[in-house]
C-alpha positions in Angstrom: 14.5 10.6 10.2 10.8 11.2 10.8 8.8 8.5 9.0 5.2 9.0 7.9 3.0 6.2 6.5 0.0 7.0 4.2 -2.5 4.1 4.3 -4.6 4.4 1.2 -8.1 3.0 1.9 -10.1 4.9 -0.7 -10.9 2.1 -3.1 -14.5 1.2 -3.9 -14.1 -2.6 -3.9 -16.3 -3.0 -7.1 -14.4 -6.2 -8.1 -15.0 -7.5 -4.6 -18.7 -7.2 -5.0 -19.0 -5.5 -1.6 -21.7 -3.0 -0.7 -19.3 -0.9 1.3 -15.8 0.4 0.4 -13.2 -2.5 0.3 -11.1 -1.3 3.2 -14.1 -1.5 5.5 -15.0 -5.1 4.6 -14.5 -7.3 7.6 -12.0 -10.2 7.7 -12.4 -12.4 10.7 -14.7 -9.9 12.3 -12.4 -6.9 11.9 -12.4 -4.2 9.1 -9.6 -4.9 6.7 -7.9 -1.5 7.1 -7.4 -2.2 10.9 -4.8 -4.8 10.1 -2.6 -2.3 8.3 -3.1 0.3 10.9 -2.0 -2.2 13.6 1.1 -3.2 11.6 2.2 0.4 11.2 1.4 1.2 14.8 3.6 -1.8 15.9 6.5 -0.8 13.6 8.8 1.2 15.9 10.3 3.2 13.1 6.9 4.6 11.9 6.3 8.0 13.6 2.9 9.0 12.1 0.1 7.5 10.1 -2.2 9.3 7.6 -5.4 7.3 6.7 -7.0 8.2 3.4 -10.7 7.2 3.3 -13.2 7.0 0.4 -14.5 10.5 -0.3 -18.1 9.7 0.2 -17.8 7.2 3.1 -18.7 8.4 6.6 -17.5 6.5 9.6 -16.6 7.1 13.3 -12.9 8.0 13.0 -12.6 8.9 16.7 -12.3 5.3 17.6 -9.3 5.0 15.4 -7.6 8.0 17.0 -8.2 6.4 20.4 -6.8 3.0 19.4 -3.9 4.0 17.2 -1.7 6.6 18.8 0.3 7.2 15.7 -2.7 8.1 13.6 -2.4 11.9 12.9 -5.1 12.5 10.4 -8.0 10.9 8.4 -8.5 12.6 5.0 -10.8 12.0 2.1 -9.3 10.5 -1.1 -9.9 11.3 -4.7 -11.2 9.7 -7.8 -8.0 7.9 -8.7 -5.5 6.2 -6.4 -2.8 8.8 -7.1 -5.3 11.6 -6.2 -5.7 9.8 -2.8 -2.0 9.6 -2.2 -1.7 13.3 -3.0 -4.4 14.0 -0.4 -2.3 12.1 2.1 0.8 14.1 1.1 -1.0 17.3 1.8 -1.6 16.2 5.4 1.9 15.1 6.4 3.7 16.5 9.4 6.2 19.3 8.5 8.8 17.0 10.2 8.3 14.2 7.7 11.5 13.2 5.9 10.4 9.8 4.6 7.0 8.7 3.4 5.7 5.2 3.0 2.6 4.4 0.9 0.7 1.3 1.8 -2.6 -0.1 0.4 -5.1 -1.0 3.1 -6.1 -3.8 0.7 -2.9 -5.6 1.8 -3.9 -6.6 5.4 -1.1 -9.2 5.8 1.7 -6.7 5.9 4.1 -7.4 8.8 5.9 -4.7 11.0 9.3 -6.2 10.1 8.6 -5.8 6.4 7.7 -2.2 6.9 10.9 -1.7 8.8 12.9 -3.3 6.0 11.4 -0.9 3.5 12.3 2.0 5.8 15.9 0.9 6.1 16.3 0.5 2.3 14.6 3.9 1.7 17.0 5.5 4.1 19.9 4.1 2.3 18.8 4.4 -1.3 16.1 7.1 -1.4 13.3 4.9 -2.7 12.4 1.3 -2.1 9.5 -1.1 -2.5 8.4 -4.4 -1.2 8.1 -7.0 -4.0 8.1 -10.7 -4.6 9.6 -12.6 -7.6 7.4 -13.9 -10.4 7.2 -17.7 -10.2 4.4 -18.4 -12.7 5.0 -18.8 -16.4 3.8 -15.6 -18.1 2.1 -15.6 -21.5 1.4 -12.8 -24.0 -2.0 -13.2 -25.6 -4.3 -11.6 -28.1 -8.0 -12.4 -28.4 -7.6 -15.6 -26.5 -4.6 -16.9 -28.4 -1.1 -17.2 -27.0 1.4 -14.9 -28.8 4.5 -15.7 -26.9 6.0 -16.6 -23.5 7.6 -13.9 -21.4 11.0 -14.5 -19.8 10.2 -14.4 -16.0 13.8 -13.9 -14.9 14.2 -10.5 -13.4 10.4 -10.0 -13.1 9.0 -8.9 -9.7 5.4 -8.3 -8.5 5.3 -4.9 -6.8 3.7 -4.8 -3.4 3.3 -2.2 -0.7 4.6 -0.5 1.4 6.6 1.6 -1.0 9.0 4.1 0.6 10.5 7.4 -0.6 12.3 10.4 0.7 9.7 13.1 0.9 11.2 15.3 -1.7 11.4 12.4 -4.2 7.8 11.5 -3.7 6.6 15.1 -4.0 8.7 15.7 -7.1 7.5 12.5 -8.8 3.8 13.1 -8.0 3.6 16.7 -8.9 5.6 16.3 -12.1 3.1 13.7 -13.4 -0.2 15.0 -12.3 -2.2 13.7 -15.3 -0.6 10.3 -15.6 -2.6 7.2 -14.7 -0.1 5.0 -12.8 -0.8 1.8 -10.9 1.8 2.5 -8.2 4.0 5.2 -6.8 7.3 3.7 -7.9 6.2 4.1 -11.5 6.2 7.9 -11.1 9.6 7.7 -9.4 11.0 5.8 -12.3 9.7 8.5 -14.7 11.7 11.2 -12.9 14.8 8.9 -13.2 14.9 7.8 -9.6 16.4 4.4 -8.9 14.1 2.3 -6.8 15.5 -0.5 -4.6 13.6 -3.8 -4.3 13.1 -5.3 -0.8 12.2 -9.0 -1.2 8.8 -9.7 0.3 6.7 -12.9 0.1 3.5 -14.0 -1.5 1.5 -13.9 1.7 1.3 -10.1 1.4 -1.6 -10.4 -1.0 -3.8 -7.6 -2.3 -7.5 -8.2 -1.7 -9.3 -7.8 -5.0 -11.8 -10.7 -5.4 -13.9 -12.8 -3.0 -11.4 -15.6 -3.1 -8.7 -13.3 -1.8 -10.8 -12.6 1.2 -11.0 -16.3 2.0 -7.2 -16.7 1.6 -6.5 -13.7 3.8 -8.9 -15.0 6.4 -7.1 -18.3 6.6 -3.6 -16.7 6.7 -4.6 -14.3 9.4 -6.1 -17.1 11.5 -2.8 -19.0 11.1 -0.8 -15.9 12.0 -2.8 -15.4 15.2 -2.5 -19.0 16.3 1.2 -19.3 15.6 
């Protein structure tokens, strides 16, 4: 099955406090998005990569085509994350049978994790990388605890998230006006069962400055290992 990976790199990075879009902030001297590009390039089961950039951000994309042979297109994203995913969907190869969605803000993704999501998607039709919740979770209102949530059976969704192409297209275009925080939420709404692939907490999402520091340390450790 021909596997396409859409890397979503269209976020503004406002919470990061950066003056440039988040995916282009450097970690250890390298733009964040390059780590995800490299992981997808190194995963043998990925056939093509579509990079979705911020709509107003200009950069030299030619260097990425030269360095990452699987990169097939660089397209501009939209106002919301799901708009950006749809822009990527419109640029897929006609051969695509499976589509992975990965956030460039998760630079610590590993090729073997990508491969595990591909294998599960092939078997089940839809699968996401996730890690179990280990913290105690509280419900609160106006600063006061209102209850404790049972954490058993709770998972933190990560990316990549994989779908057979027809499932992803059906879920996205059935819920055009919905604000969803990930693609599996849309699949759930069209009654698709989504398989969990156990991940780990190192696959963090870069949101705040402290996340940058953590990612920098983990990437240095990964390189030296």
